[in-house]
C-alpha positions as CSV (number, residue, x, y, z in Angstrom):
1,M,2.3,-45.6,7.1
2,S,4.5,-44.2,9.8
3,E,7.2,-43.5,7.1
4,Y,4.6,-41.4,5.1
5,I,3.7,-39.4,8.2
6,E,7.3,-38.9,9.1
7,H,8.0,-37.7,5.5
8,R,5.1,-35.3,5.6
9,V,6.2,-33.8,8.9
10,K,9.8,-33.4,7.7
11,S,8.7,-31.7,4.5
12,R,6.5,-29.3,6.4
13,V,9.2,-28.5,8.9
14,E,11.6,-27.9,6.0
15,K,9.1,-25.7,4.3
16,Y,8.5,-23.6,7.4
17,F,12.3,-23.4,8.0
18,K,12.9,-22.2,4.5
19,A,10.1,-19.6,4.8
20,F,11.5,-18.4,8.1
21,F,15.0,-18.3,6.7
22,K,13.8,-16.2,3.7
23,I,12.0,-13.7,6.0
24,V,15.1,-13.3,8.2
25,I,17.4,-12.9,5.3
26,G,15.0,-10.5,3.6
27,G,14.7,-8.4,6.8
28,I,18.5,-8.3,7.1
29,I,18.8,-7.2,3.5
30,V,16.2,-4.4,4.0
31,I,18.0,-3.2,7.1
32,I,21.4,-3.1,5.3
33,L,19.8,-1.2,2.3
34,V,18.3,1.4,4.7
35,L,21.6,1.9,6.5
36,L,23.4,2.1,3.2
37,F,20.9,4.6,1.8
38,G,21.4,6.8,4.9
39,Y,25.1,6.7,4.5
40,V,25.0,7.6,0.8
41,T,22.6,10.5,1.6
42,M,25.0,11.8,4.3
43,L,28.0,11.6,1.9
44,L,26.1,13.4,-0.9
45,W,24.8,16.1,1.5
46,N,28.2,16.7,3.0
47,W,29.8,16.8,-0.5
48,L,27.2,19.2,-2.1
49,M,25.2,21.3,0.3
50,P,28.0,23.1,2.3
51,E,29.7,24.2,-0.9
52,L,26.6,25.1,-3.0
53,F,24.4,26.6,-0.3
54,G,26.6,27.2,2.6
55,L,24.8,24.7,4.8
56,V,26.4,22.7,7.7
57,T,27.6,19.2,7.4
58,I,25.4,16.5,8.9
59,D,26.0,13.1,10.6
60,Y,24.5,9.8,9.8
61,W,21.4,10.0,12.0
62,Q,20.5,13.4,10.6
63,A,20.7,12.0,7.1
64,L,18.3,9.3,8.0
65,G,16.0,12.0,9.5
66,I,16.1,13.9,6.3
67,I,15.1,10.8,4.4
68,I,12.2,10.2,6.7
69,L,11.1,13.8,6.5
70,A,11.3,13.7,2.7
71,K,9.1,10.5,2.8
72,I,6.6,12.2,5.0
73,L,6.5,15.5,3.0
74,F,6.7,14.1,-0.6
75,G,5.4,10.6,-0.2
76,G,8.3,9.1,-2.2
77,L,9.7,5.5,-1.8
78,G,6.2,4.1,-2.0
79,N,4.2,2.5,-4.8
80,H,6.2,2.6,-8.0
81,K,3.4,1.5,-10.5
82,S,4.1,2.8,-13.9
83,R,1.6,5.2,-15.4
84,K,1.5,3.3,-18.6
85,S,0.1,0.3,-17.0
86,D,-2.5,2.4,-15.2
87,N,-3.6,4.0,-18.5
88,K,-3.8,0.7,-20.2
89,S,-6.0,-0.8,-17.5
90,K,-8.4,2.3,-17.6
91,R,-8.6,2.1,-21.4
92,R,-9.3,-1.6,-21.5
93,C,-13.0,-2.3,-22.1
94,K,-14.3,-4.6,-19.5
95,P,-16.5,-7.5,-20.7
96,R,-19.5,-6.5,-18.6
97,Y,-19.5,-3.0,-20.2
98,N,-19.4,-3.9,-23.9
99,I,-22.7,-5.7,-24.0
100,G,-24.3,-3.2,-26.4
101,L,-21.3,-1.8,-28.1
102,K,-21.8,-3.7,-31.4
103,S,-25.3,-2.1,-31.9
104,D,-23.9,1.3,-31.1
105,F,-21.4,1.1,-34.0
106,S,-23.6,-0.7,-36.5
107,N,-24.9,2.6,-38.0
108,W,-21.4,3.8,-39.0
109,K,-21.7,2.0,-42.3
110,Y,-23.9,4.9,-43.4
111,Y,-21.4,7.6,-42.4
112,D,-19.5,7.9,-45.7
113,K,-22.8,8.3,-47.7
114,F,-24.1,10.9,-45.3
115,W,-20.9,12.9,-45.5
116,E,-21.0,12.9,-49.2
117,E,-24.6,14.0,-49.4
118,E,-25.1,16.3,-46.4
119,G,-22.1,16.5,-44.2
120,G,-19.9,18.7,-46.4
121,K,-22.7,21.2,-47.0
122,A,-23.7,21.2,-43.3
123,F,-20.1,21.8,-42.3
124,E,-19.6,24.7,-44.7
125,A,-22.8,26.3,-43.5
126,Y,-21.6,25.9,-39.9
127,V,-18.3,27.5,-40.6
128,K,-20.0,30.4,-42.4
129,R,-22.3,30.9,-39.5
130,E,-19.4,30.9,-37.0
131,Q,-17.5,33.4,-39.2
132,D,-20.5,35.7,-39.3
133,E,-20.8,35.6,-35.5
134,D,-17.1,36.4,-35.1
135,N,-17.3,39.4,-37.6
136,P,-20.6,41.1,-37.0
137,L,-19.8,44.0,-39.5
């Protein structure tokens, strides 16, 4: 029994250590990416802006400030959900809403017959009426 408890304690300690290690490594990677992004921004600014627009060169901390300002003003670097997935989720018919849909479309079997008998004539009369309103001569 004591071996089982010892095994459970060791496995939990290992699990927490691995989680802590992943968090620390993830934090270090994020910090490195932020620092690298600031450096790349500084290099691009100092390469392009003075020559194109006659602006002054900037240092590293000013480049990070520009990134933060752009984040505040434009809201970039945030949620990157694709619009396609948003549209698909909005178009999808939820099960609770399609309870009466079958009965709504059950009368469509009469559509072709209606169009042959009355629809064409009604449409032509509508077009003629609209043309008469557009040209009241």
